[in-house]
N, CA, C and O atoms as a GROMACS GRO file, in nm:
protein
  296
    1MET      N    1  -7.514  -1.227   7.241
    1MET     CA    2  -7.508  -1.124   7.139
    1MET      C    3  -7.593  -1.168   7.019
    1MET      O    4  -7.585  -1.282   6.974
    2ASP      N    5  -7.672  -1.077   6.971
    2ASP     CA    6  -7.759  -1.106   6.857
    2ASP      C    7  -7.683  -1.078   6.728
    2ASP      O    8  -7.653  -0.962   6.696
    3TRP      N    9  -7.652  -1.183   6.653
    3TRP     CA   10  -7.570  -1.168   6.533
    3TRP      C   11  -7.646  -1.103   6.418
    3TRP      O   12  -7.583  -1.052   6.326
    4THR      N   13  -7.777  -1.103   6.421
    4THR     CA   14  -7.851  -1.038   6.313
    4THR      C   15  -7.830  -0.886   6.317
    4THR      O   16  -7.824  -0.821   6.212
    5ILE      N   17  -7.819  -0.831   6.436
    5ILE     CA   18  -7.794  -0.688   6.448
    5ILE      C   19  -7.655  -0.655   6.395
    5ILE      O   20  -7.637  -0.554   6.326
    6VAL      N   21  -7.559  -0.739   6.427
    6VAL     CA   22  -7.422  -0.718   6.378
    6VAL      C   23  -7.420  -0.727   6.226
    6VAL      O   24  -7.356  -0.644   6.160
    7LEU      N   25  -7.488  -0.825   6.170
    7LEU     CA   26  -7.492  -0.842   6.025
    7LEU      C   27  -7.561  -0.725   5.957
    7LEU      O   28  -7.514  -0.676   5.854
    8VAL      N   29  -7.672  -0.680   6.012
    8VAL     CA   30  -7.742  -0.566   5.953
    8VAL      C   31  -7.656  -0.441   5.958
    8VAL      O   32  -7.652  -0.365   5.862
    9ASN      N   33  -7.586  -0.419   6.068
    9ASN     CA   34  -7.498  -0.302   6.078
    9ASN      C   35  -7.382  -0.312   5.980
    9ASN      O   36  -7.342  -0.212   5.921
   10PHE      N   37  -7.328  -0.432   5.962
   10PHE     CA   38  -7.219  -0.451   5.866
   10PHE      C   39  -7.267  -0.423   5.724
   10PHE      O   40  -7.199  -0.355   5.647
   11VAL      N   41  -7.384  -0.475   5.688
   11VAL     CA   42  -7.441  -0.450   5.555
   11VAL      C   43  -7.467  -0.301   5.537
   11VAL      O   44  -7.442  -0.246   5.430
   12TYR      N   45  -7.518  -0.236   5.640
   12TYR     CA   46  -7.542  -0.092   5.634
   12TYR      C   47  -7.412  -0.015   5.608
   12TYR      O   48  -7.410   0.078   5.527
   13ALA      N   49  -7.306  -0.054   5.675
   13ALA     CA   50  -7.177   0.013   5.658
   13ALA      C   51  -7.122  -0.009   5.517
   13ALA      O   52  -7.072   0.084   5.455
   14VAL      N   53  -7.132  -0.132   5.466
   14VAL     CA   54  -7.082  -0.161   5.331
   14VAL      C   55  -7.162  -0.085   5.226
   14VAL      O   56  -7.105  -0.027   5.134
   15LEU      N   57  -7.294  -0.086   5.239
   15LEU     CA   58  -7.377  -0.013   5.142
   15LEU      C   59  -7.351   0.138   5.150
   15LEU      O   60  -7.346   0.206   5.048
   16GLY      N   61  -7.336   0.189   5.271
   16GLY     CA   62  -7.307   0.332   5.287
   16GLY      C   63  -7.174   0.370   5.225
   16GLY      O   64  -7.163   0.475   5.162
   17CYS      N   65  -7.074   0.286   5.242
   17CYS     CA   66  -6.944   0.312   5.180
   17CYS      C   67  -6.953   0.307   5.029
   17CYS      O   68  -6.892   0.389   4.960
   18SER      N   69  -7.029   0.212   4.977
   18SER     CA   70  -7.045   0.201   4.832
   18SER      C   71  -7.114   0.325   4.774
   18SER      O   72  -7.072   0.378   4.671
   19VAL      N   73  -7.218   0.369   4.841
   19VAL     CA   74  -7.287   0.490   4.795
   19VAL      C   75  -7.195   0.612   4.804
   19VAL      O   76  -7.194   0.696   4.715
   20THR      N   77  -7.118   0.620   4.912
   20THR     CA   78  -7.025   0.731   4.928
   20THR      C   79  -6.919   0.730   4.819
   20THR      O   80  -6.889   0.835   4.762
   21LEU      N   81  -6.864   0.614   4.788
   21LEU     CA   82  -6.764   0.604   4.681
   21LEU      C   83  -6.825   0.644   4.546
   21LEU      O   84  -6.760   0.713   4.467
   22PHE      N   85  -6.947   0.602   4.521
   22PHE     CA   86  -7.014   0.639   4.397
   22PHE      C   87  -7.027   0.790   4.385
   22PHE      O   88  -6.998   0.847   4.280
   23PHE      N   89  -7.073   0.854   4.492
   23PHE     CA   90  -7.091   0.999   4.487
   23PHE      C   91  -6.958   1.074   4.479
   23PHE      O   92  -6.951   1.181   4.419
   24MET      N   93  -6.853   1.019   4.538
   24MET     CA   94  -6.723   1.085   4.527
   24MET      C   95  -6.669   1.075   4.385
   24MET      O   96  -6.611   1.171   4.334
   25VAL      N   97  -6.687   0.960   4.320
   25VAL     CA   98  -6.645   0.946   4.180
   25VAL      C   99  -6.728   1.039   4.092
   25VAL      O  100  -6.675   1.104   4.002
   26ALA      N  101  -6.857   1.045   4.118
   26ALA     CA  102  -6.944   1.136   4.041
   26ALA      C  103  -6.902   1.281   4.064
   26ALA      O  104  -6.902   1.361   3.970
   27GLY      N  105  -6.866   1.316   4.187
   27GLY     CA  106  -6.820   1.451   4.216
   27GLY      C  107  -6.689   1.484   4.146
   27GLY      O  108  -6.671   1.595   4.097
   28TYR      N  109  -6.599   1.387   4.141
   28TYR     CA  110  -6.472   1.408   4.071
   28TYR      C  111  -6.496   1.429   3.922
   28TYR      O  112  -6.436   1.517   3.860
   29LYS      N  113  -6.584   1.346   3.864
   29LYS     CA  114  -6.616   1.361   3.721
   29LYS      C  115  -6.683   1.496   3.694
   29LYS      O  116  -6.653   1.562   3.594
   30LEU      N  117  -6.773   1.537   3.782
   30LEU     CA  118  -6.839   1.667   3.767
   30LEU      C  119  -6.737   1.780   3.779
   30LEU      O  120  -6.740   1.876   3.701
   31PHE      N  121  -6.647   1.769   3.877
   31PHE     CA  122  -6.540   1.869   3.892
   31PHE      C  123  -6.456   1.876   3.765
   31PHE      O  124  -6.419   1.985   3.721
   32ASP      N  125  -6.427   1.760   3.706
   32ASP     CA  126  -6.347   1.757   3.584
   32ASP      C  127  -6.420   1.822   3.468
   32ASP      O  128  -6.357   1.885   3.383
   33LYS      N  129  -6.553   1.806   3.463
   33LYS     CA  130  -6.630   1.864   3.352
   33LYS      C  131  -6.648   2.016   3.365
   33LYS      O  132  -6.649   2.086   3.264
   34ILE      N  133  -6.664   2.067   3.488
   34ILE     CA  134  -6.692   2.210   3.502
   34ILE      C  135  -6.567   2.296   3.503
   34ILE      O  136  -6.576   2.418   3.492
   35THR      N  137  -6.451   2.236   3.517
   35THR     CA  138  -6.328   2.313   3.512
   35THR      C  139  -6.277   2.318   3.368
   35THR      O  140  -6.300   2.224   3.291
   36PRO      N  141  -6.208   2.425   3.331
   36PRO     CA  142  -6.163   2.437   3.192
   36PRO      C  143  -6.037   2.356   3.161
   36PRO      O  144  -5.983   2.367   3.051
   37PHE      N  145  -5.991   2.275   3.254
   37PHE     CA  146  -5.871   2.194   3.232
   37PHE      C  147  -5.901   2.048   3.266
   37PHE      O  148  -6.001   2.018   3.332
   38ASN      N  149  -5.814   1.960   3.219
   38ASN     CA  150  -5.829   1.817   3.248
   38ASN      C  151  -5.758   1.789   3.381
   38ASN      O  152  -5.637   1.810   3.393
   39THR      N  153  -5.833   1.744   3.478
   39THR     CA  154  -5.778   1.723   3.612
   39THR      C  155  -5.667   1.619   3.610
   39THR      O  156  -5.563   1.638   3.674
   40HIS      N  157  -5.686   1.510   3.539
   40HIS     CA  158  -5.585   1.404   3.536
   40HIS      C  159  -5.454   1.455   3.475
   40HIS      O  160  -5.346   1.425   3.527
   41ASP      N  161  -5.464   1.531   3.366
   41ASP     CA  162  -5.342   1.584   3.304
   41ASP      C  163  -5.271   1.682   3.395
   41ASP      O  164  -5.148   1.683   3.402
   42GLU      N  165  -5.348   1.766   3.465
   42GLU     CA  166  -5.287   1.862   3.557
   42GLU      C  167  -5.218   1.792   3.674
   42GLU      O  168  -5.112   1.835   3.720
   43LEU      N  169  -5.277   1.685   3.722
   43LEU     CA  170  -5.212   1.609   3.829
   43LEU      C  171  -5.083   1.544   3.778
   43LEU      O  172  -4.984   1.537   3.850
   44ALA      N  173  -5.086   1.496   3.653
   44ALA     CA  174  -4.966   1.434   3.596
   44ALA      C  175  -4.854   1.536   3.576
   44ALA      O  176  -4.736   1.502   3.584
   45LYS      N  177  -4.890   1.662   3.551
   45LYS     CA  178  -4.791   1.769   3.537
   45LYS      C  179  -4.735   1.814   3.671
   45LYS      O  180  -4.631   1.881   3.675
   46GLY      N  181  -4.800   1.778   3.779
   46GLY     CA  182  -4.752   1.817   3.912
   46GLY      C  183  -4.815   1.945   3.963
   46GLY      O  184  -4.756   2.013   4.047
   47ASN      N  185  -4.934   1.981   3.915
   47ASN     CA  186  -5.003   2.101   3.959
   47ASN      C  187  -5.048   2.082   4.104
   47ASN      O  188  -5.136   2.001   4.133
   48GLN      N  189  -4.987   2.159   4.194
   48GLN     CA  190  -5.015   2.142   4.336
   48GLN      C  191  -5.154   2.190   4.375
   48GLN      O  192  -5.215   2.133   4.466
   49ALA      N  193  -5.206   2.292   4.310
   49ALA     CA  194  -5.339   2.343   4.344
   49ALA      C  195  -5.446   2.238   4.315
   49ALA      O  196  -5.536   2.216   4.396
   50VAL      N  197  -5.435   2.173   4.201
   50VAL     CA  198  -5.531   2.067   4.168
   50VAL      C  199  -5.512   1.950   4.264
   50VAL      O  200  -5.609   1.886   4.306
   51GLY      N  201  -5.389   1.921   4.298
   51GLY     CA  202  -5.361   1.813   4.393
   51GLY      C  203  -5.424   1.839   4.529
   51GLY      O  204  -5.474   1.746   4.593
   52ILE      N  205  -5.421   1.963   4.574
   52ILE     CA  206  -5.482   1.998   4.703
   52ILE      C  207  -5.633   1.980   4.697
   52ILE      O  208  -5.693   1.931   4.792
   53VAL      N  209  -5.694   2.019   4.587
   53VAL     CA  210  -5.839   2.004   4.573
   53VAL      C  211  -5.877   1.856   4.571
   53VAL      O  212  -5.973   1.816   4.636
   54VAL      N  213  -5.804   1.776   4.496
   54VAL     CA  214  -5.832   1.632   4.491
   54VAL      C  215  -5.807   1.569   4.628
   54VAL      O  216  -5.882   1.481   4.670
   55ALA      N  217  -5.703   1.613   4.697
   55ALA     CA  218  -5.676   1.562   4.832
   55ALA      C  219  -5.791   1.598   4.926
   55ALA      O  220  -5.829   1.516   5.010
   56ALA      N  221  -5.845   1.717   4.913
   56ALA     CA  222  -5.959   1.756   4.996
   56ALA      C  223  -6.080   1.668   4.967
   56ALA      O  224  -6.155   1.634   5.059
   57MET      N  225  -6.098   1.630   4.842
   57MET     CA  226  -6.208   1.539   4.808
   57MET      C  227  -6.185   1.402   4.872
   57MET      O  228  -6.280   1.339   4.919
   58ILE      N  229  -6.061   1.355   4.875
   58ILE     CA  230  -6.030   1.225   4.936
   58ILE      C  231  -6.050   1.232   5.087
   58ILE      O  232  -6.100   1.137   5.147
   59VAL      N  233  -6.010   1.342   5.150
   59VAL     CA  234  -6.032   1.358   5.294
   59VAL      C  235  -6.182   1.360   5.323
   59VAL      O  236  -6.226   1.301   5.422
   60GLY      N  237  -6.258   1.427   5.239
   60GLY     CA  238  -6.404   1.427   5.256
   60GLY      C  239  -6.461   1.287   5.247
   60GLY      O  240  -6.552   1.251   5.321
   61LEU      N  241  -6.406   1.208   5.156
   61LEU     CA  242  -6.449   1.068   5.145
   61LEU      C  243  -6.417   0.993   5.274
   61LEU      O  244  -6.500   0.917   5.323
   62GLY      N  245  -6.300   1.014   5.328
   62GLY     CA  246  -6.262   0.947   5.452
   62GLY      C  247  -6.353   0.985   5.567
   62GLY      O  248  -6.392   0.899   5.646
   63ILE      N  249  -6.387   1.110   5.576
   63ILE     CA  250  -6.476   1.155   5.684
   63ILE      C  251  -6.615   1.094   5.666
   63ILE      O  252  -6.676   1.047   5.761
   64ALA      N  253  -6.665   1.097   5.542
   64ALA     CA  254  -6.798   1.042   5.516
   64ALA      C  255  -6.803   0.892   5.544
   64ALA      O  256  -6.898   0.844   5.606
   65VAL      N  257  -6.702   0.820   5.500
   65VAL     CA  258  -6.700   0.675   5.523
   65VAL      C  259  -6.687   0.647   5.673
   65VAL      O  260  -6.752   0.556   5.725
   66GLY      N  261  -6.605   0.723   5.741
   66GLY     CA  262  -6.592   0.705   5.885
   66GLY      C  263  -6.722   0.729   5.958
   66GLY      O  264  -6.755   0.657   6.051
   67LEU      N  265  -6.795   0.829   5.917
   67LEU     CA  266  -6.925   0.856   5.979
   67LEU      C  267  -7.025   0.744   5.951
   67LEU      O  268  -7.101   0.703   6.039
   68VAL      N  269  -7.025   0.696   5.827
   68VAL     CA  270  -7.117   0.589   5.792
   68VAL      C  271  -7.087   0.463   5.873
   68VAL      O  272  -7.178   0.400   5.927
   69ILE      N  273  -6.960   0.427   5.882
   69ILE     CA  274  -6.923   0.308   5.959
   69ILE      C  275  -6.951   0.330   6.106
   69ILE      O  276  -7.001   0.240   6.172
   70GLY      N  277  -6.919   0.446   6.157
   70GLY     CA  278  -6.944   0.475   6.298
   70GLY      C  279  -7.091   0.471   6.333
   70GLY      O  280  -7.129   0.419   6.438
   71MET      N  281  -7.175   0.525   6.245
   71MET     CA  282  -7.318   0.521   6.271
   71MET      C  283  -7.373   0.380   6.254
   71MET      O  284  -7.469   0.341   6.320
   72GLY      N  285  -7.310   0.303   6.164
   72GLY     CA  286  -7.355   0.167   6.144
   72GLY      C  287  -7.323   0.076   6.261
   72GLY      O  288  -7.391  -0.024   6.281
   73LEU      N  289  -7.222   0.110   6.338
   73LEU     CA  290  -7.183   0.026   6.451
   73LEU      C  291  -7.258   0.062   6.578
   73LEU      O  292  -7.242  -0.006   6.680
   74ASN      N  293  -7.339   0.166   6.575
   74ASN     CA  294  -7.416   0.204   6.695
   74ASN      C  295  -7.537   0.118   6.711
   74ASN      O  296  -7.613   0.136   6.806
   0.00000   0.00000   0.00000
C-alpha cells in the first residue's frame, strides 16, 4: 500500500472539512444579518422555526463533510 496516497487523501479530507466549516459559519452569519431578528436570541427563546432552519444548516454541513471525506477516500 502506498502511504503517500493515503496521506494526500487524508489531507484533502481535512482541508475540505475546514473549508466546509468556514462556509457554514459564514452562511450562518449571513443568515443572521439578512433576517430582521437575532438568530441566537431566538434560539435561546425556544423558537422552533429558527431551530429547524439552523438544524437544516447543520444537516447540510454533515452531508457536505461526508461527501468531501467520501471523495477523499476514493
